[in-house]
TIKE-184514 format. One line per 2 residues: their letters; for each residue x, y, z of C-alpha. Coordinates in Angstrom, 3 decimals, always signed. Last residue first. Layout:
! residues N
A = X,Y,Z  ... $
! end
This chain:
! residues 622
SK = +27.839,+12.573,+19.506  +25.804,+14.410,+22.284 $
NW = +28.231,+16.137,+24.540  +26.531,+19.512,+24.326 $
TS = +23.489,+17.963,+26.105  +25.506,+18.191,+29.228 $
ES = +27.190,+15.313,+30.818  +26.659,+13.597,+34.174 $
GR = +29.897,+11.853,+35.367  +30.156,+13.614,+38.858 $
DS = +26.779,+12.373,+39.719  +26.604,+13.430,+43.407 $
KA = +26.965,+17.071,+42.591  +28.406,+19.478,+45.147 $
AF = +31.919,+18.983,+43.773  +30.665,+19.988,+40.200 $
YS = +29.448,+23.344,+41.536  +32.435,+24.054,+43.721 $
VI = +34.747,+23.507,+40.862  +32.851,+25.869,+38.537 $
NK = +32.517,+28.559,+41.257  +36.307,+28.448,+41.938 $
AV = +36.946,+28.949,+38.220  +34.619,+31.906,+38.175 $
SH = +36.385,+33.604,+41.022  +39.894,+32.834,+39.566 $
NI = +39.118,+34.363,+36.215  +37.704,+32.477,+33.062 $
EP = +37.570,+34.809,+29.967  +40.342,+33.052,+28.247 $
VA = +40.877,+29.434,+29.565  +44.076,+28.866,+31.675 $
EL = +41.952,+29.732,+34.658  +40.229,+26.507,+34.235 $
EE = +43.332,+24.368,+34.365  +44.410,+26.275,+37.656 $
IS = +41.121,+25.720,+39.261  +41.354,+21.903,+38.475 $
AN = +39.356,+20.169,+35.609  +37.342,+17.083,+36.092 $
SI = +33.908,+18.870,+35.691  +35.209,+20.633,+32.568 $
SR = +36.327,+17.325,+30.970  +32.912,+15.890,+31.608 $
VD = +31.328,+19.089,+30.263  +32.871,+18.656,+26.701 $
RF = +35.545,+19.917,+24.202  +37.762,+21.320,+26.938 $
HQ = +39.002,+24.580,+25.296  +36.073,+25.229,+22.870 $
LL = +33.543,+24.114,+25.520  +35.084,+26.567,+28.014 $
AK = +35.113,+29.513,+25.626  +31.454,+28.797,+24.545 $
KR = +30.335,+28.742,+28.302  +32.182,+31.933,+28.846 $
KK = +30.419,+33.707,+26.161  +27.057,+32.342,+26.989 $
GV = +27.181,+33.101,+30.793  +29.157,+31.436,+33.612 $
GP = +29.280,+33.741,+36.508  +27.191,+31.608,+38.726 $
IA = +26.939,+27.889,+37.510  +23.415,+26.712,+36.327 $
DL = +23.939,+27.444,+32.581  +27.090,+25.198,+32.828 $
ES = +24.971,+22.108,+32.993  +23.618,+22.969,+29.524 $
TI = +20.623,+24.246,+27.882  +20.168,+23.805,+24.053 $
LG = +19.458,+27.021,+22.157  +23.077,+28.119,+21.642 $
KR = +22.669,+28.231,+17.910  +25.041,+25.184,+17.643 $
AL = +22.906,+23.275,+19.947  +19.855,+23.928,+17.992 $
KR = +21.478,+22.607,+14.941  +22.704,+19.596,+16.727 $
YY = +19.208,+18.655,+17.930  +17.906,+19.065,+14.345 $
QI = +20.620,+16.762,+12.981  +20.069,+14.212,+15.681 $
AR = +16.287,+14.162,+14.889  +16.788,+13.931,+11.072 $
RH = +19.338,+11.194,+11.357  +16.984,+9.203,+13.499 $
VE = +14.088,+9.840,+11.080  +16.314,+8.552,+8.255 $
DR = +17.492,+5.453,+10.056  +13.845,+4.520,+10.858 $
IQ = +12.949,+5.016,+7.143  +15.862,+2.824,+5.850 $
ML = +14.967,+0.166,+8.517  +11.407,+0.098,+7.209 $
LM = +12.702,-0.371,+3.727  +15.061,-2.959,+4.689 $
LG = +12.335,-4.812,+6.547  +10.278,-4.877,+3.412 $
PD = +13.073,-6.004,+1.310  +13.706,-9.003,+3.373 $
ER = +17.524,-9.368,+3.642  +17.578,-9.755,+7.362 $
QM = +14.515,-12.185,+7.190  +11.415,-10.820,+9.096 $
IV = +10.499,-11.461,+12.737  +7.239,-10.102,+13.764 $
PD = +7.678,-9.287,+17.516  +5.911,-11.224,+20.327 $
MS = +3.407,-9.511,+22.630  +0.850,-9.056,+20.103 $
MP = -2.290,-6.797,+20.131  -0.538,-3.914,+18.332 $
VY = +2.456,-4.739,+15.953  +6.211,-4.993,+16.835 $
IK = +8.838,-5.323,+14.293  +12.375,-6.564,+15.311 $
DQ = +15.649,-5.787,+13.870  +17.898,-8.629,+12.626 $
ME = +20.533,-10.930,+13.904  +19.680,-11.453,+17.543 $
GK = +22.312,-13.273,+19.549  +21.127,-11.991,+22.892 $
KE = +24.128,-9.680,+23.265  +23.466,-8.512,+19.610 $
DA = +20.108,-6.942,+20.557  +18.506,-6.156,+17.228 $
KA = +17.199,-2.719,+16.795  +13.537,-2.080,+17.576 $
IS = +10.817,-1.082,+14.971  +7.367,+0.030,+15.958 $
IV = +3.953,-0.387,+14.248  +1.020,+1.837,+13.692 $
DC = -1.865,+1.828,+11.275  -3.964,+4.657,+10.022 $
ID = -7.647,+5.700,+9.859  -9.408,+3.366,+12.339 $
SA = -6.717,+4.186,+14.954  -7.310,+7.905,+14.473 $
GY = -10.146,+8.340,+17.019  -8.108,+10.923,+18.895 $
QD = -7.823,+8.878,+21.983  -7.135,+5.613,+20.045 $
LI = -4.232,+7.311,+18.221  -2.734,+8.533,+21.582 $
KK = -2.974,+5.026,+23.087  -1.390,+3.512,+19.958 $
VT = +1.436,+5.933,+20.447  +2.159,+4.850,+23.889 $
AL = +1.669,+1.165,+23.225  +4.256,+1.362,+20.326 $
HG = +6.860,+3.103,+22.631  +6.406,+0.373,+25.276 $
KG = +6.566,-2.484,+22.802  +9.901,-1.343,+21.330 $
GD = +11.375,+1.768,+19.775  +11.477,+4.019,+16.656 $
VL = +7.744,+4.309,+15.798  +6.545,+3.848,+12.293 $
FL = +3.084,+5.487,+11.587  +1.165,+3.885,+8.567 $
DP = -1.349,+5.064,+6.095  -0.421,+8.652,+6.745 $
LE = -2.645,+11.326,+8.525  -4.248,+14.322,+6.870 $
GK = -4.472,+16.370,+10.056  -1.979,+18.865,+11.894 $
QI = -3.762,+17.780,+15.085  -2.399,+14.275,+14.623 $
RR = +1.218,+15.558,+14.601  +0.801,+17.569,+17.932 $
SV = -0.472,+14.390,+19.599  +2.299,+12.266,+17.991 $
LE = +5.048,+14.443,+19.334  +3.352,+14.852,+22.863 $
SM = +2.966,+11.149,+23.352  +6.434,+10.568,+22.255 $
MA = +7.806,+12.888,+24.764  +5.577,+11.257,+27.477 $
YD = +6.930,+7.864,+26.383  +10.513,+9.115,+26.522 $
DV = +10.355,+10.405,+29.988  +13.792,+11.930,+31.242 $
GT = +13.098,+15.158,+32.872  +10.443,+17.773,+31.843 $
VN = +7.770,+17.219,+29.357  +5.413,+19.956,+27.841 $
KI = +7.503,+21.706,+25.170  +9.264,+18.986,+23.067 $
KY = +10.709,+20.995,+20.292  +9.467,+19.663,+16.992 $
NR = +10.828,+19.156,+13.494  +8.839,+18.071,+10.372 $
YG = +9.475,+16.190,+7.041  +6.426,+16.038,+4.844 $
QR = +7.547,+18.128,+2.028  +10.824,+16.102,+1.867 $
NP = +8.849,+13.009,+0.695  +11.522,+10.351,+0.773 $
KG = +10.776,+7.256,-1.463  +9.162,+3.981,-0.694 $
DV = +5.771,+4.846,-2.367  +5.660,+8.104,-0.330 $
FS = +8.046,+8.383,+2.815  +7.604,+10.980,+5.313 $
VI = +9.873,+12.025,+8.131  +9.053,+13.189,+11.691 $
AG = +11.310,+14.647,+14.203  +11.395,+15.313,+17.852 $
VA = +13.419,+17.419,+20.178  +14.320,+17.330,+23.880 $
TK = +15.477,+20.389,+25.675  +17.212,+18.504,+28.574 $
GQ = +15.867,+14.935,+29.282  +19.127,+13.547,+30.236 $
IN = +20.261,+13.714,+26.629  +17.639,+14.316,+23.979 $
SI = +16.434,+13.058,+20.594  +12.987,+11.655,+19.850 $
DM = +11.796,+9.879,+16.786  +8.924,+9.604,+14.403 $
AE = +8.303,+7.708,+11.071  +5.648,+8.464,+8.560 $
IV = +4.623,+6.094,+5.983  +2.454,+6.860,+2.901 $
RP = +1.962,+3.899,+0.485  +1.368,+1.573,+3.431 $
TN = -1.330,-0.615,+1.872  -4.002,-0.224,+4.574 $
KL = -5.427,-2.228,+7.343  -2.212,-3.799,+8.359 $
GL = -1.763,-7.464,+9.065  +2.046,-7.223,+9.281 $
TS = +2.933,-9.783,+6.783  +0.164,-8.840,+4.456 $
KL = +0.351,-5.070,+4.538  +4.175,-5.404,+4.343 $
MD = +3.897,-7.760,+1.253  +1.629,-5.176,-0.550 $
LI = +4.232,-2.516,+0.151  +7.140,-4.611,-1.107 $
DQ = +5.246,-5.498,-4.288  +4.519,-1.854,-4.909 $
VH = +8.096,-0.969,-4.351  +9.064,-3.524,-6.942 $
SD = +6.674,-2.184,-9.387  +7.983,+1.334,-9.023 $
MV = +11.572,+0.189,-8.850  +11.374,-1.780,-12.072 $
TR = +9.889,+1.192,-13.920  +12.376,+3.641,-12.471 $
LR = +15.245,+0.982,-13.063  +14.187,+0.663,-16.781 $
NK = +14.323,+4.554,-17.220  +17.657,+4.734,-15.549 $
AN = +19.080,+1.884,-17.579  +17.900,+3.406,-20.820 $
VV = +19.479,+6.729,-19.759  +22.727,+4.915,-18.948 $
AM = +22.608,+3.177,-22.288  +22.083,+6.428,-24.122 $
EI = +24.931,+8.057,-22.208  +27.175,+5.290,-23.278 $
LK = +26.209,+5.777,-26.930  +26.945,+9.473,-26.530 $
RK = +30.356,+8.600,-25.192  +30.924,+6.586,-28.258 $
EG = +29.937,+9.395,-30.623  +32.566,+11.706,-29.148 $
KL = +33.754,+12.069,-25.523  +34.948,+10.282,-22.449 $
PC = +35.088,+6.685,-23.735  +35.487,+3.809,-21.312 $
HI = +37.099,+1.091,-23.433  +37.327,-2.674,-23.612 $
VI = +39.085,-3.657,-26.846  +38.934,-7.390,-28.273 $
KR = +41.660,-8.350,-30.571  +41.079,-11.743,-32.216 $
GA = +40.856,-15.470,-31.335  +37.529,-14.754,-29.303 $
LS = +38.558,-16.503,-26.054  +42.175,-15.179,-26.202 $
SF = +40.830,-11.730,-26.879  +38.464,-11.973,-24.083 $
WE = +41.356,-12.861,-21.796  +43.469,-10.035,-23.035 $
SI = +40.708,-7.439,-22.511  +39.988,-8.816,-18.980 $
GS = +43.702,-8.341,-17.977  +43.752,-4.951,-19.573 $
ID = +40.537,-3.688,-17.831  +41.341,-4.974,-14.401 $
DI = +40.412,-1.823,-12.344  +37.202,-0.940,-14.043 $
PH = +36.117,+2.485,-15.746  +32.504,+3.396,-15.639 $
SI = +30.128,+3.625,-18.552  +31.494,+0.754,-20.606 $
LI = +32.126,+0.336,-24.380  +32.878,-3.274,-25.485 $
QS = +34.760,-3.283,-28.890  +35.424,-6.174,-31.443 $
PI = +32.237,-7.941,-30.402  +32.221,-11.157,-28.363 $
FR = +29.877,-13.805,-29.700  +28.855,-16.620,-27.301 $
ST = +31.228,-19.514,-26.562  +30.960,-18.671,-22.868 $
YY = +32.743,-16.151,-20.437  +31.176,-13.168,-21.834 $
YQ = +28.554,-12.651,-19.134  +30.365,-13.635,-16.092 $
KL = +33.607,-11.632,-16.427  +31.781,-8.611,-18.087 $
FA = +29.165,-8.545,-15.501  +31.503,-8.734,-12.568 $
EI = +33.473,-5.891,-14.023  +30.357,-3.720,-14.663 $
IE = +28.914,-4.194,-11.248  +32.255,-3.389,-9.522 $
SA = +32.429,-0.344,-11.804  +29.014,+0.783,-10.683 $
VN = +29.647,+0.447,-7.010  +28.124,-2.038,-4.402 $
DK = +27.495,-0.946,-0.939  +24.429,-3.088,-0.366 $
GR = +23.008,-5.519,-2.975  +20.632,-5.811,-5.825 $
FL = +21.367,-6.460,-9.458  +19.075,-6.205,-12.543 $
FN = +20.104,-6.988,-15.963  +18.759,-5.148,-19.112 $
RS = +18.963,-6.085,-22.725  +19.184,-4.195,-26.001 $
GV = +18.719,-4.447,-29.711  +19.843,-3.845,-33.182 $
VY = +21.445,-0.489,-32.542  +23.125,+0.153,-36.023 $
GK = +26.831,+0.902,-37.026  +27.549,-2.535,-38.315 $
RV = +25.966,-4.229,-35.237  +25.486,-2.239,-32.170 $
FF = +23.900,-4.287,-29.161  +23.056,-2.246,-26.156 $
LS = +23.432,-3.628,-22.681  +21.712,-1.859,-19.861 $
LD = +22.791,-2.540,-16.240  +20.196,-1.691,-13.521 $
YT = +21.433,-1.404,-10.018  +19.363,-1.540,-6.776 $
DR = +20.811,-0.594,-3.309  +19.758,+3.078,-3.587 $
DA = +18.562,+3.560,-7.153  +21.593,+2.978,-9.410 $
AV = +22.351,+3.278,-13.271  +24.860,+1.288,-15.392 $
GV = +25.642,+1.432,-19.013  +27.271,-1.121,-21.225 $
VD = +27.639,-0.878,-24.963  +28.372,-3.858,-27.219 $
WD = +30.072,-2.923,-30.495  +30.368,-4.548,-33.930 $
EL = +31.738,-2.230,-36.540  +30.346,-0.517,-39.724 $
KT = +31.779,+2.919,-38.843  +29.238,+5.595,-39.612 $
SV = +27.875,+5.313,-36.077  +24.529,+5.405,-34.253 $
MQ = +22.204,+4.259,-36.950  +18.892,+3.537,-35.287 $
RR = +16.882,+0.852,-37.274  +13.305,+1.410,-38.297 $
EV = +14.097,+2.978,-41.640  +16.384,-0.062,-42.396 $
VV = +13.377,-2.379,-41.787  +11.219,-0.495,-44.183 $
EI = +14.013,-0.162,-46.811  +14.448,-4.025,-46.690 $
AR = +10.687,-4.587,-47.338  +10.855,-2.164,-50.341 $
IQ = +13.880,-3.818,-51.848  +12.399,-7.321,-51.524 $
DR = +9.169,-5.991,-53.249  +11.253,-4.686,-56.077 $
IC = +13.092,-8.029,-56.358  +9.659,-9.784,-56.813 $
AA = +8.514,-7.185,-59.413  +11.841,-7.720,-61.409 $
RE = +11.187,-11.474,-61.315  +7.649,-11.213,-62.589 $
FD = +8.808,-8.562,-65.240  +11.267,-10.949,-66.773 $
ER = +11.437,-8.645,-69.899  +15.163,-9.394,-70.111 $
EA = +15.774,-5.608,-69.489  +13.440,-5.955,-66.563 $
AE = +15.415,-8.786,-65.041  +18.696,-6.684,-65.522 $
FM = +17.174,-3.709,-63.860  +16.065,-5.858,-60.874 $
DK = +19.331,-7.481,-60.577  +21.070,-4.124,-60.402 $
KL = +18.562,-2.868,-57.890  +19.165,-6.032,-55.723 $
TR = +22.986,-5.541,-55.656  +22.535,-1.781,-54.748 $
VL = +20.010,-2.752,-51.935  +22.446,-5.351,-50.553 $
DK = +25.376,-2.934,-50.564  +23.398,-0.130,-48.897 $
DR = +22.063,-2.565,-46.269  +25.369,-3.945,-45.190 $
GE = +23.812,-4.800,-41.706  +25.541,-8.054,-41.486 $
LF = +22.149,-9.718,-41.469  +21.251,-8.082,-44.676 $
LR = +24.485,-8.844,-46.483  +24.325,-12.464,-45.352 $
VN = +20.823,-12.797,-46.763  +22.044,-11.336,-50.039 $
NV = +24.802,-13.951,-50.021  +22.135,-16.767,-49.482 $
IK = +20.278,-15.212,-52.571  +23.539,-15.590,-54.809 $
LY = +23.772,-19.177,-53.345  +20.382,-19.884,-54.684 $
ED = +21.186,-18.423,-58.102  +24.292,-20.607,-58.192 $
RQ = +22.395,-23.689,-57.107  +19.729,-23.418,-59.787 $
VK = +16.122,-22.864,-58.567  +13.056,-25.054,-59.110 $
NV = +15.295,-28.140,-58.890  +12.852,-30.383,-57.110 $
CP = +14.510,-29.977,-53.505  +15.548,-26.534,-54.490 $
AL = +12.058,-25.429,-53.754  +12.482,-21.512,-53.672 $
CR = +10.419,-21.383,-50.393  +7.766,-19.201,-48.892 $
GM = +5.365,-18.642,-52.032  +2.575,-20.697,-50.281 $
QY = +2.905,-23.498,-52.852  +6.656,-23.614,-52.170 $
NL = +6.048,-23.921,-48.284  +3.564,-26.658,-49.015 $
CP = +6.318,-29.109,-50.233  +7.676,-29.357,-53.738 $
RT = +6.953,-32.501,-56.050  +8.885,-35.743,-56.587 $
RQ = +10.909,-35.087,-53.407  +14.348,-36.438,-52.189 $
PI = +15.211,-34.321,-49.146  +18.170,-31.736,-49.598 $
GK = +20.808,-32.481,-46.831  +20.872,-30.967,-43.241 $
TS = +17.373,-31.824,-42.506  +15.021,-29.162,-41.015 $
CK = +13.662,-28.360,-44.365  +12.892,-24.565,-44.559 $
RL = +14.473,-23.553,-47.828  +15.400,-19.927,-48.324 $
KF = +12.456,-17.591,-49.338  +14.410,-14.273,-49.426 $
VK = +11.735,-11.809,-48.469  +9.349,-13.871,-46.325 $
NI = +12.001,-16.202,-44.896  +14.160,-13.245,-44.166 $
LR = +11.235,-11.480,-42.365  +10.215,-14.523,-40.273 $
YT = +13.907,-15.053,-39.061  +14.019,-11.329,-38.136 $
SR = +10.822,-11.708,-36.262  +11.975,-14.957,-34.664 $
VS = +15.165,-13.325,-33.597  +13.566,-10.317,-31.921 $
GA = +10.993,-12.520,-30.099  +13.639,-14.940,-28.635 $
SP = +15.358,-11.981,-27.116  +18.492,-9.734,-27.208 $
FP = +19.743,-11.257,-30.573  +23.264,-12.746,-30.383 $
GF = +23.799,-12.182,-33.222  +24.637,-13.658,-36.618 $
YI = +26.601,-17.045,-36.847  +28.431,-18.308,-39.892 $
AS = +29.035,-22.051,-40.170  +32.466,-23.584,-40.385 $
DK = +32.490,-24.929,-36.754  +33.378,-23.526,-33.316 $
KI = +29.885,-23.841,-32.061  +27.822,-20.877,-31.086 $
KR = +24.879,-22.057,-28.789  +21.271,-20.826,-28.780 $
VI = +20.343,-21.744,-32.471  +17.903,-20.436,-34.993 $
SL = +18.239,-21.763,-38.426  +18.763,-20.347,-42.028 $
RP = +19.353,-22.960,-44.736  +22.341,-23.428,-47.033 $
YQ = +21.632,-25.481,-50.371  +24.583,-27.607,-50.959 $
EN = +25.533,-27.177,-47.381  +29.121,-25.928,-46.767 $
LD = +27.740,-22.397,-46.315  +26.326,-23.262,-42.954 $
IR = +23.924,-20.370,-41.997  +23.133,-19.610,-38.243 $
LC = +20.886,-17.222,-36.602  +21.535,-16.498,-32.907 $
PY = +19.695,-16.995,-29.565  +20.762,-15.771,-26.277 $
RK = +22.121,-18.450,-23.879  +20.457,-17.801,-20.523 $
DD = +22.295,-17.743,-17.321  +20.757,-14.569,-15.883 $
RL = +21.785,-14.644,-12.265  +24.858,-12.348,-12.742 $
VV = +26.357,-12.555,-9.226  +28.190,-9.455,-7.512 $
NY = +30.160,-11.200,-5.031  +29.596,-10.814,-1.263 $
RP = +27.167,-13.521,-0.696  +28.904,-16.153,-2.788 $
MF = +26.956,-18.005,-5.524  +28.902,-21.164,-4.855 $
KK = +28.921,-22.799,-8.258  +28.459,-19.664,-10.501 $
IL = +31.049,-17.911,-8.624  +33.319,-20.924,-8.716 $
NS = +32.920,-21.158,-12.566  +33.572,-17.411,-13.156 $
EL = +36.766,-17.490,-10.772  +38.039,-20.673,-12.627 $
IF = +37.792,-18.922,-16.007  +39.376,-15.683,-14.891 $
AE = +42.265,-17.672,-13.157  +42.873,-19.678,-16.484 $
QE = +43.350,-16.333,-18.138  +45.739,-15.187,-15.485 $
TS = +47.902,-18.222,-16.340  +49.135,-21.515,-14.788 $
TL = +46.449,-21.593,-12.047  +46.780,-21.971,-8.176 $
VV = +43.721,-22.405,-6.066  +43.590,-20.564,-2.852 $
EL = +41.495,-21.344,+0.338  +41.179,-18.866,+3.137 $
RE = +39.453,-19.381,+6.477  +37.834,-17.277,+9.207 $
VK = +35.972,-14.534,+7.316  +32.958,-12.860,+8.887 $
EL = +34.656,-9.610,+9.797  +36.210,-9.712,+6.377 $
MS = +32.833,-9.286,+4.640  +31.811,-6.294,+6.658 $
VT = +35.243,-4.677,+5.715  +34.669,-5.435,+1.996 $
KH = +31.053,-3.873,+2.194  +32.428,-0.762,+3.874 $
PL = +34.966,-0.279,+1.129  +38.725,-0.810,+2.018 $
RA = +41.339,+1.970,+2.750  +40.809,+1.910,+6.669 $
RA = +40.683,-1.945,+6.465  +44.361,-2.124,+5.256 $
GP = +45.810,-0.460,+8.294  +47.766,-3.559,+9.230 $
LL = +47.832,-5.966,+6.202  +44.847,-8.315,+5.777 $
YS = +42.928,-7.281,+2.646  +45.964,-6.211,+0.585 $
LV = +47.558,-9.422,+1.849  +45.264,-11.519,-0.289 $
RK = +46.056,-9.568,-3.578  +49.841,-9.249,-3.169 $
KL = +50.269,-13.112,-2.271  +47.761,-14.335,-4.908 $
SK = +49.714,-12.393,-7.839  +47.457,-12.053,-10.743 $
AK = +44.573,-12.574,-8.666  +40.871,-13.645,-8.893 $
GV = +38.246,-13.316,-6.201  +35.514,-15.573,-4.498 $
YV = +33.734,-14.386,-1.632  +31.424,-15.781,+1.083 $
TK = +32.438,-19.491,+0.658  +30.769,-21.507,+3.516 $
GS = +33.060,-23.267,+5.922  +30.781,-22.750,+8.892 $
AD = +33.168,-20.235,+10.359  +33.212,-18.196,+7.204 $
KF = +35.105,-18.744,+4.080  +37.215,-16.448,+1.699 $
MY = +37.945,-17.947,-1.688  +41.172,-17.022,-3.541 $
VG = +41.844,-17.776,-7.220  +45.149,-17.947,-9.029 $
PT = +48.019,-16.294,-10.627  +51.436,-16.623,-8.875 $
EP = +53.132,-14.887,-6.040  +52.692,-17.770,-3.681 $
LL = +51.228,-17.549,-0.269  +53.474,-19.324,+2.342 $
RR = +55.483,-16.806,+4.249  +53.310,-13.767,+4.216 $
LR = +50.366,-16.149,+4.980  +52.170,-17.370,+7.961 $
KL = +52.667,-14.083,+9.485  +49.159,-12.931,+8.648 $
DL = +47.511,-15.911,+10.177  +44.081,-15.989,+8.646 $
DY = +43.912,-19.812,+8.759  +44.922,-21.506,+5.519 $
EF = +43.722,-23.830,+2.738  +45.589,-24.924,-0.336 $
SI = +44.652,-25.795,-3.940  +46.408,-27.346,-6.920 $
DN = +43.709,-28.013,-9.333  +42.642,-31.522,-10.550 $
DM = +39.556,-31.545,-8.136  +38.514,-28.073,-9.142 $
! end
């Protein structure tokens, strides 16, 4: 980047409108410490950057992008000559800075290929991890070292090319051990003529290109010719080659009658984890697959695919003629042109909607879902084991139940309990409660009633998660002790971060400790507990509002003479909340259908007599 033209700016919209160029390039958003938090490429830097910063832009942007912009204080742009150069620079900078808000492909392996150099006198087959721009022919990439080695061994067994590691033929007086073992044709001592050897090399090429029918047809012709010459040993050898090839062909899955090279990309998601499945289709056959795992909040499948394409194919590795993707991406034409320039031929990126290509996409997505299910199961087990260790729990928390109270000013409080099993919601374990035995504002007493009634139901979880701080935890722990349940299940509480005190992440409290357990903000264990806490909070509020809609929640208005259910509903529809009703004049109240002068006077008199004119009813819960 030292030789590139770069500029750095404050986020002054007026200045940026004037100074940003309408040329291709890369932009980097930086936080207060100067750390790069996002890298992006643009065909027009001015249009792209301003799309983040113009008035009203944030209302159209994804939540993840808005969160990123809240941390940004500086902008650096780097000008490039072409859009293709911008793609390359973007990929390099993402790899260099690993920005928090970019989707980053952390798999930086070079996948193995098979190589044959036809310029050699007696070409040999070798395994390489880098495709060079030379005159050799490359086959692959293979999805793993294991798959390329098995193919390499099969070819050596069937076709018996030379194994010498030297480029030229070594000078020998007698063949090496490979010839004695029947694994080499020994061109080093002229056991095979060059024309015959090159014919075998061509057969290897047909096999690796997936042209099995052409290869078998050629071999059968050679076998019959050998038999006619009464060279039965040669004919038997070719027969064995045909059988070995037919076994391989039977194992291959043919997905297209078109003998083309495709890569197929499918994405599946489970909460904040994404699996990308890549199928390698060569000459109509699926020859392998590979999976990539991505984690991060608020990503979308199209964003994952676009980031993967730009980072995965930006090397000298092979790019197939078509790349099929499960979700459309924004910059499909620009990336296609870039890939075409890298490959020196036309590359098409396509999101098919029907036909055999769509079926291939669906296969890749199913593969991604299955892989993700396996990964998530093992990942969740690791998270649960980590929680047990970090929090000093008696049990591995396979079953977690969280509890929360919802009320305003203590009126008709409700409680909710949600259940998670192996990190996933267990809807059968969800419960709603009306708090019956507590009056007034007493969260601890309400929590005591909630946990007492839950314990009496039996079959306790491995862990109770309480939404609250040390006081709420102590309250629940006391009830568990009274019922003798402390030996059966653990209990912890989770309290929201106090941003006024500069706290960055929620706090976990455990019994017998005054200080909270501080876990990293991105810790998967903390994220799981936060998810469960948020779910029970949502459930409690949902139940509260449900009762409110049914008129089962009491209101300040119920205490006013002459205001019944019908008039209460009319008042709330007109004024929206009790605070507005309490501030209304007699004339404004009389404007409401069903409210006469006498009832309006009662309403004004009631609120005038109350010392706290700002108190709201439970109807005003947001």
